[in-house]
C-alpha positions in Angstrom: 0.0 0.0 0.0 2.8 2.4 0.9 4.5 1.7 -2.4 1.4 2.8 -4.4 1.2 6.1 -2.4 4.9 6.8 -3.0 4.5 6.1 -6.7 1.4 8.4 -6.9 3.3 11.2 -5.1 6.3 10.8 -7.4 4.0 10.9 -10.5 2.2 14.0 -9.2 5.6 15.7 -8.5 6.8 14.9 -12.0 3.6 16.2 -13.6 3.7 19.4 -11.5 7.4 20.0 -12.4 6.7 19.5 -16.1 3.6 21.8 -16.0 5.5 24.5 -14.1 8.4 24.4 -16.6 5.9 24.8 -19.4 3.9 27.6 -17.8 5.2 30.1 -20.3 4.2 27.9 -23.2 0.8 27.6 -21.7 0.4 31.3 -21.3 0.4 31.1 -17.5 3.5 33.2 -16.8 3.6 36.9 -16.1 6.3 38.1 -18.4 6.3 40.5 -21.3 7.6 37.6 -23.5 4.1 36.3 -23.6 3.0 39.3 -25.6 6.1 40.0 -27.8 9.5 41.7 -27.3 11.1 45.0 -26.5 12.0 46.9 -29.6 13.9 50.0 -30.7 12.1 53.3 -31.3 13.4 53.3 -34.9 11.4 50.2 -35.7 8.1 51.6 -34.4 5.3 52.3 -36.9 3.7 54.8 -34.6 3.8 56.4 -31.2 1.0 56.2 -28.6 1.1 58.9 -25.9 -0.2 57.7 -22.5 -1.6 60.3 -20.2 -3.9 60.4 -17.2 -7.0 60.1 -19.4 -5.8 57.1 -21.4 -7.8 54.0 -20.4 -6.9 51.6 -23.2 -5.0 51.3 -26.4 -5.4 49.1 -29.5 -2.5 47.6 -31.4 -2.3 44.9 -34.0 -0.5 41.6 -33.6 2.9 41.9 -35.3 2.9 45.7 -34.9 5.8 47.6 -33.3 4.6 50.6 -31.2 6.5 53.2 -29.2 4.8 54.3 -26.0 5.4 57.8 -24.5 4.7 57.7 -20.7 5.5 60.6 -18.3 8.3 61.9 -20.5 9.9 58.5 -21.1 9.5 56.2 -24.1 9.7 52.5 -24.8 8.9 50.4 -27.9 7.4 47.0 -28.1 6.7 44.5 -30.9 3.5 42.6 -30.3 3.6 38.9 -31.0 0.8 37.1 -29.2 0.0 33.5 -29.6 -3.8 34.0 -29.7 -5.5 36.2 -32.2 -6.9 38.8 -29.8 -5.9 39.4 -26.2 -5.7 42.1 -23.6 -3.5 42.9 -20.6 -2.2 45.8 -18.6 0.4 48.0 -20.2 2.5 47.7 -17.0 3.2 44.0 -17.9 5.3 45.0 -20.9 6.8 48.3 -19.6 10.5 48.4 -18.7 11.3 47.9 -15.0 11.1 51.1 -13.1 8.8 52.9 -15.4 5.6 54.0 -13.6 2.7 53.3 -16.0 -0.9 54.3 -15.3 -3.5 51.6 -15.4 -4.0 51.2 -19.2 -5.4 48.2 -20.9 -3.8 47.0 -24.2 -6.0 45.2 -26.7 -4.1 43.2 -29.3 -6.2 42.8 -32.4 -5.5 40.1 -34.9 -3.4 41.1 -37.8 -5.4 41.0 -41.1 -2.3 39.7 -42.9 -2.4 36.5 -40.9 -6.1 35.8 -41.2 -7.4 33.2 -43.7 
């Protein structure tokens, strides 16, 4: 009886470890890599100014956008796994940059639709 409990615990531990390791692939992590990558300002197709009145922004999957926030800028290339998603802008902002509560809506790119 003890052997079956030990085997079950070992199996659960293995499954948990595998799932935790694949959290990013499953979209469960909390990193900006889930939404794309940091980019340079020169590659941005447009600039979105974020101020106190900004509640949300819309971008297209595959688009590179520069954000201007409180006198600082950063650029990001959106590359999400799903067609349309939304998240807080603070999740992709560089560390140390105070970003107001702004929701980013990533719309499907028409070039990739069948």
